[in-house]
SERO-4910 file (N, C-alpha, C, O; in steps of 0.05 Angstrom, whole numbers):
BEGIN
 pado doro    nc1    nc2    nc3   cac1   cac2   cac3    cc1    cc2    cc3    oc1    oc2    oc3
  Met    A   1108  -2632   2417   1092  -2645   2397   1099  -2675   2396   1123  -2681   2392
  Glu    A   1080  -2692   2399   1085  -2721   2398   1083  -2730   2369   1065  -2722   2355
  Thr    A   1100  -2749   2362   1099  -2759   2334   1089  -2788   2335   1090  -2801   2356
  Ser    A   1081  -2798   2312   1072  -2825   2310   1093  -2843   2297   1087  -2865   2288
  Gln    A   1118  -2833   2296   1139  -2849   2284   1147  -2873   2301   1148  -2871   2326
  Ala    A   1150  -2895   2288   1159  -2920   2302   1188  -2918   2309   1204  -2905   2294
  Ile    A   1196  -2929   2331   1224  -2930   2339   1236  -2955   2326   1227  -2977   2330
  Ile    A   1257  -2950   2310   1270  -2972   2295   1295  -2981   2311   1311  -2964   2319
  Pro    A   1298  -3007   2317   1322  -3016   2331   1347  -3009   2315   1347  -3011   2291
  Phe    A   1368  -3002   2330   1393  -2993   2318   1403  -3013   2297   1413  -3005   2276
  Glu    A   1401  -3039   2303   1412  -3060   2286   1398  -3061   2259   1409  -3072   2240
  Gln    A   1375  -3049   2256   1360  -3049   2231   1365  -3025   2214   1356  -3024   2191
  Leu    A   1381  -3006   2224   1387  -2982   2208   1407  -2989   2186   1426  -3003   2191
  Asn    A   1402  -2978   2162   1420  -2983   2139   1442  -2962   2137   1465  -2968   2130
  His    A   1436  -2937   2145   1454  -2915   2142   1450  -2896   2165   1430  -2897   2179
  Phe    A   1470  -2878   2168   1471  -2859   2190   1477  -2832   2179   1495  -2829   2162
  Val    A   1462  -2812   2188   1464  -2785   2177   1470  -2765   2199   1458  -2765   2220
  Gly    A   1490  -2748   2193   1496  -2725   2210   1483  -2701   2196   1487  -2696   2172
  Phe    A   1468  -2686   2211   1453  -2663   2200   1463  -2637   2215   1458  -2634   2239
  Asp    A   1476  -2620   2200   1485  -2594   2211   1466  -2573   2201   1465  -2565   2178
  Trp    A   1449  -2562   2219   1429  -2543   2212   1438  -2515   2215   1456  -2509   2232
  Ala    A   1427  -2497   2200   1433  -2469   2201   1407  -2454   2193   1386  -2466   2190
  Thr    A   1409  -2428   2190   1386  -2412   2183   1378  -2414   2154   1355  -2418   2147
  Glu    A   1398  -2412   2136   1392  -2411   2108   1400  -2436   2092   1387  -2443   2072
  Lys    A   1420  -2451   2101   1429  -2475   2088   1435  -2497   2109   1441  -2490   2132
  His    A   1433  -2522   2100   1439  -2544   2118   1459  -2562   2104   1460  -2564   2080
  Asp    A   1475  -2576   2120   1494  -2595   2110   1487  -2623   2121   1480  -2626   2144
  Val    A   1489  -2643   2103   1482  -2670   2110   1505  -2688   2101   1516  -2685   2079
  Cys    A   1512  -2708   2117   1532  -2728   2110   1520  -2755   2119   1513  -2758   2142
  Ala    A   1518  -2774   2100   1508  -2800   2106   1530  -2821   2102   1546  -2820   2083
  Val    A   1531  -2840   2121   1551  -2862   2119   1536  -2889   2121   1514  -2890   2132
  Asp    A   1549  -2909   2109   1537  -2936   2112   1547  -2948   2138   1560  -2935   2154
  Gly    A   1540  -2973   2142   1547  -2987   2167   1576  -2991   2172   1585  -2996   2195
  Lys    A   1593  -2988   2151   1622  -2990   2153   1635  -2963   2155   1660  -2961   2157
  Gly    A   1619  -2942   2155   1630  -2915   2157   1638  -2902   2131   1650  -2880   2130
  Lys    A   1631  -2915   2109   1637  -2903   2082   1617  -2881   2076   1593  -2885   2078
  Ile    A   1627  -2858   2068   1610  -2836   2061   1595  -2843   2035   1607  -2849   2015
  Val    A   1568  -2842   2036   1552  -2847   2013   1537  -2823   2003   1526  -2823   1981
  Leu    A   1537  -2801   2018   1523  -2777   2010   1534  -2753   2026   1536  -2754   2050
  Gln    A   1541  -2732   2012   1547  -2706   2024   1531  -2686   2009   1531  -2685   1984
  Leu    A   1516  -2669   2023   1497  -2651   2010   1495  -2626   2027   1492  -2626   2051
  Glu    A   1496  -2603   2013   1488  -2577   2025   1463  -2570   2010   1461  -2570   1986
  Phe    A   1442  -2562   2025   1417  -2555   2013   1405  -2530   2026   1409  -2525   2050
  Asp    A   1390  -2515   2010   1377  -2491   2020   1353  -2498   2038   1340  -2519   2034
  Asp    A   1348  -2481   2058   1325  -2485   2075   1300  -2474   2061   1288  -2454   2070
  Thr    A   1293  -2488   2040   1269  -2481   2024   1254  -2506   2018   1264  -2528   2023
  Ala    A   1230  -2503   2008   1214  -2527   2001   1229  -2544   1980   1230  -2568   1982
  Gln    A   1242  -2531   1961   1257  -2545   1941   1281  -2559   1953   1287  -2582   1946
  Gly    A   1295  -2546   1971   1318  -2558   1985   1310  -2583   2001   1324  -2603   1999
  Trp    A   1288  -2581   2016   1279  -2604   2031   1270  -2627   2013   1274  -2650   2020
  Ala    A   1258  -2620   1990   1250  -2641   1971   1274  -2655   1960   1274  -2679   1956
  Glu    A   1295  -2640   1955   1320  -2652   1945   1332  -2671   1966   1341  -2693   1959
  Leu    A   1331  -2663   1991   1341  -2680   2013   1325  -2706   2014   1337  -2728   2015
  Arg    A   1298  -2704   2013   1282  -2729   2013   1288  -2747   1990   1290  -2771   1993
  Glu    A   1292  -2735   1966   1299  -2751   1943   1325  -2765   1946   1328  -2789   1938
  Lys    A   1345  -2752   1957   1372  -2764   1960   1373  -2785   1982   1388  -2804   1981
  Leu    A   1356  -2781   2004   1357  -2800   2026   1339  -2825   2021   1345  -2846   2032
  Gln    A   1319  -2823   2004   1300  -2844   2000   1314  -2871   1993   1306  -2891   2004
  Pro    A   1334  -2872   1975   1346  -2898   1968   1362  -2910   1991   1370  -2934   1989
  Leu    A   1368  -2895   2012   1385  -2905   2033   1371  -2924   2053   1384  -2936   2070
  Gly    A   1345  -2927   2051   1331  -2945   2069   1326  -2932   2096   1321  -2908   2099
  Leu    A   1328  -2949   2117   1324  -2940   2144   1349  -2925   2154   1371  -2937   2153
  Ile    A   1345  -2900   2162   1368  -2884   2170   1365  -2874   2199   1342  -2869   2208
  Gly    A   1387  -2871   2212   1388  -2857   2238   1400  -2830   2233   1419  -2827   2218
  Val    A   1388  -2809   2246   1397  -2782   2241   1407  -2770   2268   1393  -2772   2288
  Ala    A   1430  -2757   2267   1440  -2742   2290   1439  -2712   2283   1449  -2704   2262
  Ile    A   1428  -2697   2301   1426  -2668   2298   1431  -2655   2326   1424  -2667   2346
  Glu    A   1444  -2632   2326   1453  -2621   2351   1431  -2606   2367   1437  -2591   2385
  Thr    A   1407  -2609   2360   1385  -2597   2374   1361  -2616   2375   1360  -2635   2360
  Ser    A   1343  -2612   2393   1320  -2630   2396   1293  -2617   2387   1272  -2630   2389
  Arg    A   1294  -2592   2378   1269  -2579   2371   1274  -2557   2350   1297  -2550   2345
  Gly    A   1253  -2548   2338   1255  -2528   2318   1245  -2538   2291   1239  -2562   2288
  Pro    A   1242  -2520   2272   1231  -2527   2245   1247  -2550   2231   1234  -2567   2219
  Ser    A   1273  -2549   2233   1288  -2570   2220   1283  -2598   2232   1281  -2618   2217
  Val    A   1281  -2599   2258   1275  -2624   2271   1247  -2634   2263   1244  -2658   2258
  Glu    A   1228  -2616   2263   1201  -2624   2255   1200  -2635   2226   1186  -2654   2221
  Arg    A   1215  -2622   2209   1216  -2632   2181   1229  -2660   2179   1221  -2677   2164
  Leu    A   1250  -2664   2195   1264  -2690   2195   1245  -2712   2205   1246  -2734   2195
  Leu    A   1230  -2706   2225   1211  -2726   2236   1190  -2733   2215   1173  -2749   2220
***
């Protein structure tokens, strides 16, 4: 599936997120450009959980996300 997301240059990213996906719950950790943790979150793989993630990530600006897979429902939601 091709996305219409623009590629943001690395230098323009405000925060960086590690995303550990699982079947029922996911863990997220976000750091700023200096490596300071600004968000740690475990959320359910539900519509409400994904809404909570969007709400928490929104103030962080442009973010880069690392996830250990390149496909699947979690990747599609992140895109």
